[in-house]
Backbone bond lengths (Angstrom), bond angles and torsions (degrees), N, CA, C in turn:
res aa  C-N    CA-C-N  psi(-1)  N-CA   C-N-CA  omega(-1)  CA-C   N-CA-C  phi
1 M - - - 1.462 - - 1.522 111.41 -
2 S 1.332 114.77 150.03 1.459 120.17 -178.69 1.516 111.37 -66.00
3 K 1.338 115.00 135.60 1.466 120.28 174.97 1.525 111.01 -95.85
4 R 1.334 116.56 -7.18 1.458 120.03 -179.93 1.518 110.03 -70.96
5 P 1.332 117.87 128.99 1.466 118.54 178.40 1.522 110.69 -69.93
6 P 1.322 118.11 148.15 1.462 120.63 -174.06 1.525 113.34 -78.84
7 I 1.320 114.38 153.20 1.472 121.81 167.83 1.527 106.60 -92.45
8 I 1.324 116.14 124.68 1.463 121.09 -173.34 1.521 109.71 -120.83
9 W 1.327 115.88 135.06 1.460 121.02 171.18 1.521 109.12 -109.62
10 A 1.317 116.60 133.25 1.463 122.74 171.76 1.523 106.55 -105.59
11 V 1.332 116.14 111.76 1.464 122.24 -167.59 1.528 110.22 -112.63
12 S 1.331 115.71 133.15 1.464 121.46 175.64 1.522 108.33 -161.84
13 D 1.336 116.21 -174.35 1.463 119.53 174.01 1.521 111.80 -92.90
14 G 1.324 116.49 6.03 1.447 120.76 175.80 1.515 114.98 95.65
15 R 1.329 118.26 -8.60 1.459 119.08 176.58 1.525 108.98 -63.37
16 A 1.331 116.19 134.76 1.467 120.81 -168.12 1.521 113.08 -55.93
17 G 1.330 117.56 -50.59 1.465 119.89 -176.51 1.510 113.31 -66.73
18 I 1.345 117.17 -29.80 1.466 122.20 178.48 1.525 110.11 -76.29
19 E 1.319 115.51 -50.15 1.468 120.43 -178.37 1.524 111.44 -61.76
20 R 1.312 115.25 -39.99 1.464 120.65 -175.75 1.522 112.10 -58.04
21 Q 1.347 117.91 -36.68 1.460 120.32 -178.51 1.532 111.34 -71.25
22 A 1.323 116.49 -38.26 1.469 119.13 176.69 1.526 110.57 -64.31
23 I 1.323 116.78 -41.44 1.464 120.75 178.61 1.525 110.58 -66.05
24 A 1.333 116.76 -36.36 1.469 120.46 179.97 1.523 111.11 -59.46
25 L 1.320 116.93 -47.46 1.469 119.56 179.74 1.521 110.78 -66.80
26 A 1.323 116.63 -40.19 1.465 119.93 178.24 1.525 110.99 -60.57
27 N 1.311 117.29 -43.85 1.470 120.86 -179.74 1.522 111.75 -66.75
28 A 1.324 116.91 -34.62 1.465 119.51 176.51 1.521 110.42 -64.07
29 I 1.328 116.98 -39.13 1.473 120.96 177.31 1.524 110.22 -66.17
30 I 1.325 116.88 -44.13 1.467 120.91 -178.92 1.526 110.54 -64.16
31 D 1.325 117.93 -39.65 1.458 120.20 176.43 1.523 111.45 -63.49
32 H 1.329 115.95 -27.52 1.467 120.29 -177.89 1.524 112.09 -80.61
33 V 1.347 116.75 -42.55 1.465 119.17 -169.66 1.524 113.11 -135.90
34 G 1.323 117.34 1.54 1.460 119.57 -175.38 1.518 110.89 84.73
35 G 1.313 116.24 -172.41 1.449 120.27 179.02 1.514 111.79 124.85
36 S 1.315 115.61 -179.50 1.463 121.40 -179.82 1.519 109.50 -124.74
37 L 1.315 115.35 149.63 1.459 121.57 -176.55 1.522 110.48 -119.92
38 Q 1.323 115.88 132.69 1.461 121.58 169.44 1.520 108.27 -120.52
39 I 1.327 116.13 128.25 1.458 121.63 176.64 1.519 108.42 -88.86
40 V 1.326 116.29 122.83 1.461 122.62 -176.10 1.526 108.72 -118.12
41 R 1.327 115.93 123.37 1.465 121.37 178.93 1.517 109.60 -112.74
42 L 1.319 116.06 121.29 1.456 122.07 -178.01 1.527 109.31 -116.17
43 T 1.325 116.53 126.74 1.465 121.19 -177.26 1.526 109.60 -128.04
44 P 1.329 117.10 74.91 1.465 120.46 -178.76 1.527 112.30 -66.93
45 K 1.317 115.26 153.86 1.459 122.36 176.96 1.530 108.83 -132.52
46 G 1.330 115.47 163.59 1.450 119.19 172.05 1.509 114.57 110.72
47 A 1.320 114.96 -179.57 1.464 122.70 -172.57 1.522 112.96 -66.34
48 Q 1.339 117.75 -25.39 1.467 119.92 -178.86 1.524 112.21 -58.81
49 M 1.327 115.89 -29.52 1.460 119.52 -175.78 1.523 112.69 -66.00
50 M 1.332 117.18 -14.99 1.456 121.18 177.20 1.529 111.57 -80.53
51 L 1.330 116.63 -12.15 1.457 121.70 -177.69 1.532 110.48 -97.01
52 P 1.336 117.57 158.48 1.459 119.47 169.83 1.528 109.62 -57.53
53 P 1.328 119.56 145.37 1.466 121.30 -173.65 1.513 114.37 -60.26
54 N 1.333 118.46 -27.18 1.467 119.85 179.01 1.528 112.57 -79.44
55 M 1.337 117.79 3.13 1.466 121.84 178.21 1.527 112.47 -112.65
56 W 1.340 117.15 3.64 1.462 119.73 177.74 1.532 108.35 -68.99
57 L 1.340 117.08 126.66 1.463 121.04 -179.19 1.522 112.10 -82.78
58 D 1.330 116.88 -31.58 1.465 120.29 -176.04 1.530 109.87 -142.72
59 P 1.341 117.89 72.74 1.470 119.25 -177.91 1.526 113.36 -61.27
60 I 1.332 117.34 -35.70 1.469 119.38 -179.51 1.527 110.24 -65.61
61 G 1.328 116.82 -36.86 1.455 120.99 179.87 1.517 113.71 -66.23
62 A 1.334 117.60 -16.54 1.461 121.23 -179.54 1.524 112.75 -83.87
63 L 1.335 116.49 -4.25 1.464 120.47 -175.15 1.524 111.96 -94.76
64 P 1.328 117.01 153.00 1.470 120.14 168.83 1.529 109.41 -61.13
65 S 1.323 116.63 155.16 1.471 120.78 -173.54 1.520 112.67 -57.57
66 E 1.339 117.62 -39.15 1.463 119.40 -177.82 1.528 111.79 -68.09
67 Q 1.338 117.83 -24.71 1.462 120.31 178.68 1.530 112.01 -85.53
68 K 1.304 117.07 -24.59 1.472 119.84 175.35 1.530 110.85 -60.63
69 A 1.319 116.03 -27.68 1.465 121.06 -177.32 1.532 111.67 -61.60
70 F 1.327 117.39 -25.97 1.468 119.27 178.44 1.526 111.29 -58.49
71 F 1.325 116.84 -30.00 1.460 121.15 -172.96 1.527 112.39 -99.60
72 E 1.319 116.10 6.12 1.466 120.60 -179.34 1.524 112.73 -101.04
73 G 1.333 116.80 -12.41 1.455 120.43 -179.70 1.521 111.41 -110.32
74 E 1.309 114.92 -154.98 1.460 120.82 -179.13 1.521 110.43 -72.32
75 M 1.320 115.81 136.26 1.462 120.85 -179.93 1.525 109.87 -88.00
76 P 1.331 117.41 162.75 1.468 120.41 -179.33 1.530 111.67 -76.12
77 D 1.317 115.06 171.91 1.467 120.03 170.78 1.526 110.81 -79.71
78 I 1.340 115.35 -39.47 1.466 121.12 -177.69 1.532 107.82 -128.00
79 W 1.304 115.19 124.71 1.469 123.42 -179.38 1.521 107.80 -108.36
80 I 1.319 117.74 114.37 1.466 122.12 179.15 1.526 107.71 -114.55
81 A 1.321 116.76 118.91 1.463 120.37 -174.55 1.521 110.65 -127.33
82 N 1.324 114.45 152.18 1.463 120.71 177.69 1.519 109.05 -144.68
83 G 1.323 115.75 145.47 1.451 121.40 177.45 1.513 112.71 99.89
84 R 1.328 115.96 148.25 1.463 121.39 -176.76 1.523 112.35 -57.54
85 R 1.337 117.16 -38.08 1.463 120.15 -175.52 1.524 112.83 -71.20
86 S 1.317 116.62 -12.86 1.466 118.93 179.91 1.519 112.73 -90.53
87 I 1.329 117.63 -15.52 1.466 120.59 -169.24 1.527 111.47 -64.06
88 A 1.328 117.96 -43.78 1.469 120.12 -179.74 1.524 111.21 -59.25
89 Y 1.322 117.13 -32.01 1.470 121.28 -178.89 1.526 110.59 -78.93
90 S 1.328 117.34 -33.55 1.464 119.48 173.43 1.526 109.97 -62.67
91 L 1.328 116.84 -41.42 1.465 120.87 178.37 1.534 111.09 -65.57
92 W 1.335 116.13 -39.68 1.462 120.60 179.08 1.527 110.61 -63.49
93 V 1.326 116.64 -44.23 1.462 120.79 178.92 1.527 110.17 -63.43
94 K 1.328 116.26 -42.85 1.463 120.41 -179.20 1.534 110.74 -61.34
95 K 1.329 116.32 -36.41 1.466 120.45 -178.79 1.521 112.02 -75.12
96 H 1.327 116.97 -44.31 1.468 120.57 -172.00 1.523 113.64 -93.40
97 F 1.319 117.77 -20.38 1.465 122.03 -179.75 1.530 108.76 -135.09
98 P 1.333 118.01 70.43 1.470 121.52 -173.31 1.526 114.03 -62.08
99 K 1.342 117.98 -17.72 1.466 119.18 178.76 1.533 112.50 -78.39
100 V 1.322 116.57 -16.54 1.463 119.87 177.47 1.525 108.71 -73.99
101 L 1.320 116.94 127.64 1.456 120.97 178.70 1.528 108.42 -80.76
102 T 1.327 116.43 123.90 1.467 121.06 -176.73 1.527 110.48 -108.72
103 A 1.329 114.73 130.88 1.467 121.43 175.86 1.525 107.75 -126.45
104 Q 1.318 116.35 119.83 1.462 121.58 179.93 1.522 109.02 -105.13
105 I 1.329 116.46 128.79 1.464 122.01 -178.90 1.522 109.40 -97.52
106 Q 1.311 115.87 144.63 1.465 125.52 -177.05 1.528 110.27 72.79
107 N 1.313 115.35 176.23 1.461 121.45 -174.76 1.532 110.47 -74.37
108 P 1.338 118.72 113.51 1.465 119.80 -179.45 1.530 113.22 -77.96
109 K 1.314 116.53 -12.69 1.469 123.16 178.89 1.526 112.77 62.04
110 I 1.308 115.89 20.27 1.457 123.46 166.22 1.524 105.59 -134.61
111 P 1.324 119.54 162.67 1.469 120.03 -174.65 1.525 113.12 -53.69
112 S 1.318 115.87 138.54 1.466 121.15 -177.46 1.530 112.24 -64.40
113 K 1.333 117.82 -19.74 1.466 120.64 -179.63 1.531 112.41 -65.46
114 N 1.342 117.25 -12.79 1.461 120.29 177.43 1.525 112.67 -72.53
115 F 1.320 117.21 -8.27 1.461 122.77 -178.38 1.521 108.57 -128.58
116 D 1.318 116.61 162.75 1.461 118.52 173.09 1.521 110.52 -70.12
117 Y 1.339 115.55 -42.11 1.465 120.33 178.20 1.522 110.01 -142.15
118 V 1.308 115.16 149.19 1.462 122.39 169.12 1.528 106.98 -123.46
119 V 1.327 116.01 131.17 1.462 121.93 176.91 1.516 106.29 -115.86
120 A 1.326 116.91 106.04 1.461 120.57 -170.64 1.529 110.67 -132.10
121 P 1.324 116.74 146.90 1.467 119.70 177.23 1.524 111.20 -65.00
122 K 1.295 114.50 145.74 1.460 121.34 -175.97 1.518 111.84 -55.69
123 H 1.337 117.32 -37.21 1.462 119.70 -175.80 1.527 112.51 -71.23
124 D 1.350 118.00 -10.78 1.466 120.62 175.08 1.523 112.27 -80.77
125 Q 1.328 116.96 -14.92 1.468 123.57 174.25 1.536 112.39 58.61
126 V 1.335 115.70 43.31 1.464 121.02 175.52 1.539 108.31 -87.87
127 K 1.315 116.98 129.51 1.454 120.32 -176.47 1.531 110.75 -121.83
128 G 1.315 115.65 150.29 1.458 121.31 177.61 1.510 110.42 159.15
129 D 1.335 116.40 157.10 1.461 120.50 -179.12 1.525 112.24 -65.39
130 N 1.327 116.97 -22.03 1.464 121.02 -178.07 1.528 112.26 -104.81
131 V 1.326 116.88 19.83 1.467 121.72 -177.27 1.526 110.41 -103.47
132 F 1.327 115.62 128.63 1.465 122.02 169.88 1.526 108.02 -102.53
133 E 1.321 116.91 127.49 1.458 121.15 178.41 1.523 110.58 -95.25
134 T 1.331 115.39 138.22 1.455 120.59 175.43 1.526 108.92 -124.78
135 L 1.310 114.95 164.37 1.457 121.01 176.30 1.525 107.48 -96.14
136 G 1.328 116.49 107.94 1.456 119.70 -176.71 1.514 111.51 74.18
137 G 1.342 116.15 -159.75 1.456 121.07 -179.42 1.520 111.92 -70.57
138 L 1.325 115.71 159.82 1.459 121.74 -178.91 1.523 109.88 -77.90
139 V 1.324 116.19 125.49 1.465 122.19 -176.38 1.521 108.92 -131.56
140 Y 1.325 116.72 136.39 1.460 120.86 172.81 1.524 109.21 -153.30
141 Y 1.312 116.12 128.75 1.461 122.42 173.08 1.524 107.94 -124.60
142 S 1.309 116.50 131.35 1.460 120.97 -179.08 1.526 110.20 -75.89
143 D 1.325 115.42 163.93 1.463 119.95 176.35 1.531 111.00 -59.67
144 A 1.331 116.45 -36.73 1.464 119.95 180.00 1.522 110.85 -66.11
145 E 1.337 116.98 -42.11 1.466 120.28 178.13 1.519 111.06 -62.98
146 I 1.313 116.62 -41.44 1.468 120.71 -178.44 1.518 110.53 -67.12
147 T 1.323 117.16 -42.67 1.466 120.70 178.81 1.528 110.60 -60.67
148 A 1.333 116.22 -44.84 1.470 120.31 179.60 1.524 110.98 -65.12
149 A 1.329 116.52 -39.98 1.461 120.27 -178.77 1.525 111.47 -66.54
150 K 1.318 116.46 -40.27 1.466 119.49 178.54 1.521 111.18 -61.61
151 A 1.319 116.56 -36.28 1.461 121.00 -178.81 1.527 112.13 -73.84
152 Q 1.355 117.07 -22.94 1.466 120.99 -177.41 1.521 112.03 -64.26
153 F 1.332 116.11 -35.93 1.459 120.82 -171.70 1.524 108.13 -138.51
154 S 1.307 117.35 122.38 1.459 121.77 -179.59 1.529 109.58 -94.24
155 A 1.301 115.83 120.53 1.471 120.84 179.01 1.514 110.39 -109.19
156 R 1.312 115.37 147.61 1.471 117.91 174.58 1.527 108.10 -66.27
157 T 1.292 116.37 151.92 1.461 120.93 -171.67 1.518 113.71 -98.52
158 T 1.327 117.48 2.86 1.463 119.95 178.76 1.524 109.18 -117.19
159 G 1.315 115.69 161.10 1.451 120.95 177.18 1.521 112.65 79.90
160 N 1.329 114.65 176.72 1.458 121.38 -179.83 1.522 110.28 -84.51
161 R 1.336 115.84 135.80 1.456 121.39 178.90 1.530 107.57 -124.72
162 Y 1.319 115.34 98.81 1.458 121.89 -174.93 1.525 111.07 -94.18
163 L 1.314 116.54 121.20 1.454 122.02 171.70 1.525 107.52 -92.98
164 V 1.318 116.68 117.99 1.465 122.72 -178.27 1.525 107.91 -104.43
165 I 1.328 116.96 114.81 1.465 122.24 -176.32 1.523 108.30 -113.26
166 L 1.330 115.82 114.63 1.454 121.62 -174.47 1.532 110.20 -107.18
167 G 1.308 116.16 125.44 1.456 121.27 175.91 1.510 110.59 -88.91
168 G 1.335 116.52 -137.17 1.456 118.53 -177.54 1.506 112.80 -177.70
169 N 1.310 116.13 -152.10 1.460 122.04 -176.13 1.530 110.82 -76.90
170 S 1.321 114.87 140.51 1.470 121.02 179.50 1.523 108.15 -150.64
171 K 1.318 116.57 -172.93 1.465 120.51 177.50 1.524 111.74 -63.64
172 T 1.320 116.46 -27.08 1.463 119.95 -173.83 1.525 114.21 -109.95
173 H 1.326 117.67 -19.04 1.455 120.77 -173.39 1.530 111.62 -133.14
174 K 1.330 114.82 157.23 1.453 121.16 175.21 1.521 108.93 -136.10
175 F 1.333 115.69 130.70 1.462 122.43 179.11 1.530 107.08 -94.00
176 T 1.323 116.64 100.52 1.460 121.58 -174.05 1.524 111.51 -93.66
177 Q 1.325 114.86 168.31 1.458 120.14 175.52 1.523 111.04 -62.44
178 K 1.300 116.40 -35.33 1.473 120.92 176.87 1.525 110.11 -61.68
179 N 1.334 116.78 -44.91 1.470 120.30 176.72 1.517 110.98 -58.58
180 A 1.328 116.45 -44.59 1.467 120.98 -177.88 1.520 111.27 -60.26
181 L 1.315 116.76 -45.23 1.472 120.18 -178.94 1.528 110.85 -65.75
182 E 1.319 116.83 -38.58 1.468 119.93 178.92 1.526 110.97 -65.48
183 I 1.330 116.49 -41.58 1.472 119.81 179.88 1.527 110.43 -67.52
184 L 1.318 116.99 -41.73 1.473 120.37 178.33 1.525 110.82 -61.50
185 D 1.324 117.38 -41.33 1.475 119.98 176.64 1.519 110.84 -61.70
186 Y 1.325 116.03 -41.02 1.465 120.43 179.32 1.526 110.76 -63.74
187 L 1.331 116.65 -43.59 1.465 120.15 -179.23 1.533 111.47 -66.87
188 R 1.316 117.29 -34.94 1.470 119.56 176.52 1.521 110.35 -60.92
189 G 1.326 116.18 -35.54 1.461 119.78 178.38 1.515 113.35 -68.65
190 L 1.327 116.79 -19.97 1.468 120.82 178.61 1.527 112.33 -91.45
191 S 1.325 116.60 -9.86 1.466 121.28 -172.25 1.530 111.12 -76.30
192 Q 1.302 115.10 74.58 1.458 120.87 179.60 1.526 109.55 -102.07
193 K 1.310 115.60 173.27 1.463 121.41 -176.16 1.519 112.22 -60.39
194 D 1.319 117.48 -35.17 1.467 121.00 -175.82 1.529 111.89 -99.52
195 T 1.328 117.55 25.18 1.456 121.36 -174.48 1.525 112.14 -121.05
196 S 1.335 115.80 134.68 1.457 121.84 171.36 1.521 108.22 -112.87
197 L 1.322 117.12 139.13 1.461 122.28 174.60 1.520 108.91 -117.71
198 W 1.321 116.88 126.99 1.455 123.09 175.55 1.519 106.55 -117.91
199 I 1.315 117.01 113.81 1.464 122.23 -170.64 1.524 110.06 -112.10
200 T 1.341 116.02 129.17 1.456 120.46 176.76 1.517 109.61 -133.58
201 T 1.328 116.45 143.75 1.461 122.14 178.46 1.522 109.55 -109.60
202 S 1.326 116.46 176.14 1.463 121.65 178.70 1.521 109.44 -118.31
203 R 1.317 115.75 175.01 1.462 120.19 177.25 1.522 111.58 -64.42
204 R 1.333 116.78 -20.18 1.459 120.69 -178.21 1.534 113.14 -89.94
205 T 1.314 117.06 -7.15 1.459 119.60 -179.92 1.529 109.89 -70.26
206 P 1.338 119.04 126.78 1.472 119.99 178.22 1.524 110.91 -56.03
207 P 1.338 118.19 136.81 1.473 121.15 -175.56 1.519 114.14 -55.31
208 E 1.336 116.78 -39.07 1.462 118.99 -179.06 1.526 111.92 -66.94
209 I 1.340 116.10 -30.14 1.466 119.67 178.52 1.531 110.11 -76.84
210 S 1.324 116.95 -39.44 1.468 119.71 174.09 1.528 110.37 -56.87
211 S 1.320 116.59 -42.35 1.465 120.80 -179.59 1.518 111.38 -62.38
212 Q 1.326 117.14 -38.83 1.465 120.25 178.71 1.530 111.19 -62.60
213 F 1.326 116.38 -44.34 1.461 119.54 -178.51 1.531 110.88 -72.41
214 R 1.318 117.31 -32.22 1.463 119.86 174.70 1.538 110.02 -62.53
215 A 1.323 116.47 -44.07 1.467 120.55 179.77 1.523 111.23 -65.58
216 F 1.329 116.30 -39.59 1.470 120.53 177.46 1.524 110.74 -61.95
217 A 1.322 116.40 -44.93 1.468 120.16 -179.97 1.525 110.70 -63.16
218 A 1.326 116.97 -44.17 1.463 120.07 -178.75 1.516 111.48 -64.00
219 A 1.334 117.41 -40.63 1.467 121.28 -177.78 1.518 111.98 -67.07
220 N 1.333 116.14 -27.09 1.468 120.09 -176.44 1.533 112.95 -109.43
221 K 1.337 116.34 7.72 1.461 122.10 178.96 1.525 112.33 60.58
222 F 1.343 115.24 36.05 1.455 121.33 172.49 1.529 108.80 -94.99
223 M 1.325 116.74 165.67 1.461 120.96 -179.21 1.525 109.98 -91.95
224 F 1.342 115.24 145.16 1.469 120.71 -176.05 1.519 108.91 -142.68
225 F 1.345 115.02 137.97 1.465 119.91 175.94 1.522 109.50 -137.83
226 E 1.349 114.37 127.11 1.467 120.80 175.23 1.517 111.02 -111.87
227 N 1.327 117.21 -52.50 1.460 121.36 176.95 1.524 109.34 -159.58
228 Q 1.326 115.53 167.84 1.460 120.13 -175.19 1.522 112.32 -68.61
229 E 1.324 116.75 -30.98 1.457 119.26 -179.90 1.527 111.36 -62.36
230 K 1.320 116.49 -39.32 1.463 120.65 -177.56 1.527 112.68 -90.94
231 D 1.343 116.56 -31.65 1.459 118.89 -165.96 1.516 115.36 -125.36
232 G 1.329 118.51 5.91 1.457 120.00 177.98 1.513 112.81 80.76
233 A 1.311 116.70 -154.20 1.468 122.62 -174.47 1.527 111.18 -58.16
234 N 1.307 115.40 139.94 1.460 121.66 -177.79 1.531 110.38 -74.31
235 P 1.340 118.29 118.49 1.467 120.93 -178.53 1.526 113.61 -93.16
236 Y 1.337 118.04 7.55 1.465 121.53 -168.93 1.529 112.75 -54.30
237 L 1.326 117.20 -52.35 1.465 119.46 -178.20 1.520 110.86 -65.71
238 S 1.315 117.48 -38.34 1.461 120.57 177.75 1.527 110.63 -62.74
239 W 1.304 116.53 -42.01 1.466 120.07 177.92 1.526 110.99 -63.33
240 L 1.336 116.79 -40.77 1.462 119.63 176.76 1.528 111.21 -58.96
241 C 1.327 115.97 -39.47 1.463 120.69 -178.88 1.537 111.92 -67.03
242 H 1.323 116.63 -36.22 1.464 120.83 -172.15 1.527 114.50 -97.09
243 A 1.323 118.63 -15.36 1.468 121.21 -174.33 1.520 111.57 -69.61
244 T 1.324 114.99 155.81 1.466 120.98 173.11 1.520 111.68 -105.79
245 H 1.324 117.50 -10.45 1.460 121.34 -176.40 1.527 107.86 -160.08
246 A 1.334 117.54 150.52 1.459 122.18 176.53 1.517 109.70 -122.75
247 I 1.312 115.60 135.34 1.465 122.84 174.59 1.517 106.20 -116.96
248 I 1.341 117.63 117.04 1.465 120.81 -166.62 1.529 110.35 -134.91
249 T 1.326 116.99 134.25 1.458 119.33 172.15 1.524 109.42 -67.89
250 E 1.301 115.76 154.87 1.467 122.16 -166.19 1.521 115.72 -78.12
251 D 1.330 119.26 -0.42 1.458 122.67 -162.43 1.522 115.86 -91.89
252 S 1.334 120.01 3.93 1.468 120.18 -177.01 1.515 111.78 -139.96
253 A 1.348 115.40 122.65 1.464 120.51 175.08 1.517 111.01 -67.27
254 N 1.346 117.27 -33.01 1.461 120.30 -178.04 1.524 112.01 -68.52
255 M 1.335 117.26 -41.15 1.461 120.11 -179.51 1.530 110.20 -64.10
256 L 1.321 116.32 -40.24 1.461 120.02 178.86 1.527 110.46 -66.40
257 A 1.328 116.82 -41.67 1.461 120.53 -179.17 1.521 111.58 -65.89
258 D 1.328 118.03 -35.66 1.465 120.91 176.30 1.522 110.74 -57.86
259 A 1.316 116.33 -49.41 1.472 120.40 -178.56 1.524 111.15 -65.75
260 A 1.330 116.72 -37.46 1.459 119.73 -179.76 1.521 111.71 -67.85
261 F 1.347 117.55 -32.20 1.458 120.68 177.48 1.526 110.40 -57.19
262 F 1.340 116.83 -36.68 1.467 121.54 179.93 1.529 112.13 -94.72
263 R 1.330 115.96 10.94 1.464 122.95 176.94 1.530 111.73 55.49
264 L 1.332 116.10 36.81 1.465 119.88 176.46 1.527 109.68 -80.52
265 P 1.315 118.73 133.39 1.466 119.62 170.76 1.531 108.80 -59.01
266 I 1.323 117.25 129.66 1.458 121.87 -173.41 1.524 110.49 -110.12
267 T 1.314 116.09 125.07 1.461 121.68 170.12 1.526 107.91 -99.97
268 L 1.328 116.25 120.50 1.452 122.29 -178.69 1.527 111.08 -88.39
269 I 1.339 115.93 133.29 1.458 122.44 179.71 1.524 108.88 -113.36
270 K 1.328 117.13 129.00 1.454 121.36 -178.87 1.529 112.03 -77.75
271 L 1.335 115.40 144.35 1.454 123.46 167.70 1.525 107.80 -116.83
272 E 1.320 116.98 -178.13 1.459 120.00 175.74 1.529 109.62 -76.79
273 G 1.333 116.17 145.22 1.458 120.46 176.86 1.515 112.16 93.06
274 G 1.323 115.36 -159.09 1.454 121.45 -177.94 1.522 110.46 141.62
275 S 1.317 115.82 -176.91 1.466 121.53 178.46 1.524 108.10 -162.14
276 K 1.319 115.88 164.87 1.464 120.02 177.78 1.526 110.76 -63.16
277 K 1.345 115.77 -36.11 1.462 119.53 179.09 1.517 110.67 -63.06
278 F 1.336 117.36 -43.84 1.459 119.58 178.37 1.521 111.53 -70.03
279 D 1.333 116.94 -31.58 1.467 119.15 174.90 1.523 110.08 -59.79
280 R 1.339 116.66 -42.39 1.469 120.39 178.35 1.521 110.43 -65.96
281 L 1.340 116.66 -40.50 1.466 120.42 178.15 1.516 110.79 -58.43
282 H 1.330 116.91 -50.81 1.462 120.37 -177.67 1.524 111.17 -63.35
283 R 1.337 115.29 -40.28 1.469 119.10 -179.89 1.529 110.68 -62.87
284 S 1.325 117.25 -37.59 1.459 119.91 -179.38 1.529 111.18 -66.31
285 F 1.335 117.37 -37.86 1.461 120.34 177.64 1.530 111.48 -70.17
286 V 1.319 116.54 -39.18 1.461 119.99 179.19 1.525 110.36 -68.81
287 D 1.346 116.30 -44.00 1.463 120.10 -176.24 1.522 112.85 -64.19
288 C 1.337 118.06 -31.59 1.466 119.67 -179.39 1.531 111.93 -87.19
289 G 1.326 116.90 0.27 1.463 120.14 176.54 1.507 115.12 88.73
290 A 1.356 117.60 7.68 1.457 119.88 -177.56 1.521 112.54 -83.55
291 A 1.330 118.35 -27.67 1.462 120.91 -171.37 1.519 111.70 -138.20
292 K 1.329 114.36 156.13 1.460 123.27 171.66 1.523 107.81 -139.60
293 W 1.315 116.00 149.00 1.460 119.11 175.66 1.527 109.32 -73.14
294 V 1.313 116.34 151.52 1.452 122.46 -173.63 1.526 111.33 -60.31
295 E 1.320 115.19 132.48 1.454 121.27 173.21 1.524 108.24 -165.11
296 G 1.314 116.43 111.33 1.455 121.37 176.35 1.516 112.98 63.58
297 N 1.315 115.22 -157.27 1.459 122.60 -177.78 1.529 109.03 -82.85
298 P 1.341 118.43 113.16 1.469 119.63 -174.86 1.528 112.27 -67.29
299 K 1.315 114.87 136.80 1.466 120.81 175.87 1.527 108.06 -103.97
300 P 1.327 118.04 145.52 1.474 120.46 -176.79 1.525 112.29 -67.48
301 W 1.306 116.28 151.34 1.458 122.37 172.53 1.521 107.97 -148.05
302 N 1.307 116.23 167.24 1.469 121.56 -176.84 1.525 110.72 -117.80
303 Y 1.322 115.78 152.16 1.458 121.24 173.52 1.524 108.08 -158.86
304 E 1.323 115.79 161.69 1.459 120.60 178.47 1.530 109.81 -81.40
305 N 1.324 116.03 151.71 1.461 120.45 176.02 1.532 108.80 -59.73
306 P 1.350 117.64 118.10 1.469 119.22 -174.79 1.522 113.67 -75.27
307 N 1.332 118.60 -13.84 1.470 121.69 -177.01 1.523 110.94 -118.46
308 D 1.314 116.37 111.32 1.457 120.64 177.24 1.530 108.18 -95.64
309 V 1.336 116.36 77.25 1.465 120.77 -177.18 1.522 110.52 -63.82
310 Y 1.335 116.46 -33.24 1.465 120.24 178.98 1.529 110.24 -62.80
311 K 1.329 117.41 -35.57 1.465 121.36 177.97 1.530 110.50 -66.52
312 I 1.330 117.41 -40.35 1.458 121.32 176.23 1.524 109.85 -62.55
313 A 1.328 116.20 -46.23 1.463 120.63 178.86 1.517 111.27 -59.78
314 S 1.321 116.96 -41.28 1.462 121.61 -179.52 1.528 111.37 -62.09
315 A 1.331 116.60 -41.04 1.463 120.28 179.75 1.520 110.96 -66.05
316 I 1.327 117.12 -40.43 1.461 120.76 178.95 1.526 110.85 -66.21
317 V 1.329 116.58 -42.98 1.464 120.75 178.29 1.518 110.86 -61.64
318 S 1.322 116.74 -44.28 1.468 120.72 -179.16 1.524 110.55 -60.19
319 D 1.323 117.11 -42.20 1.464 121.26 178.47 1.522 109.94 -63.79
320 W 1.341 117.11 -46.53 1.460 120.31 -179.62 1.532 111.26 -61.38
321 Q 1.314 117.39 -42.79 1.463 120.55 -179.61 1.528 111.10 -64.27
322 T 1.325 116.88 -39.55 1.464 120.55 178.20 1.520 111.33 -62.30
323 R 1.324 116.27 -37.87 1.460 120.62 -179.73 1.535 112.12 -64.41
324 Q 1.330 116.75 -25.51 1.461 119.61 -176.31 1.527 111.94 -70.54
325 I 1.309 116.50 -20.61 1.468 118.74 -178.71 1.530 112.50 -109.62
326 S 1.325 115.95 4.78 1.466 118.84 -179.12 1.536 111.31 -93.29
């Protein structure tokens, strides 16, 4: 087997939640066998985008000139892509560079046999011999990242430490004023002498609701983070490392997967709206013991990490190494 570490590309359109999952798998592979990572952002334009990705006649022609250059030089050993806009390029690479190992993250909505591997959340119901199922979005933090994050923020080691992760408006959910008041009432009930609350919002959280939670945190001497411009260095990963429990709105698979990576007991908070896909997502977290719907004062519980991303990385590396001697 090849001892040379692989060259890996993490490909997306640059959206944070999409790109982050491709980088997560790439970093898991690098932690396993070494290698180098290049982050590739592709932003195609034009009429082709209205077609299914397997019907694009000229995917390279849809790119800005500076992005076309990615396909004019040496290709990577392992191509990891995420997002609908990346699929046509994964297919192009598979056709023109069959030795490149392709891994597509999330449901590509075309047969999985078009790729070497598909890594998709269980609630997407993607099936195939080359499919790895995960619970929620793909998450991976290295030991080095965790060590650095723990050092960023020192937490007391006694009492309950609740990380409150608030999402916002999306295609399927709406964060209403009614939701905000209900969550604030719930958090007031948790505000005991031995309790710390660390509250963070997302880019989708309505500004007026973020302001309410900021005021609540300030009045009760709890910690709050909205963005770096207002609040300085982002403590999110450090809080994940130090928390004893997570309270999360129901609207994001990535937020739930982050907490599950650290095996935090998850209390799910309802917002307005929903979908069958999110119903399956929530059921998968509840069924594996990672989450419970909100009710009263949450008590801690334990469960195993439901996503063995390192195992997925190991399988991909083993396949790539075998190909080097074939």
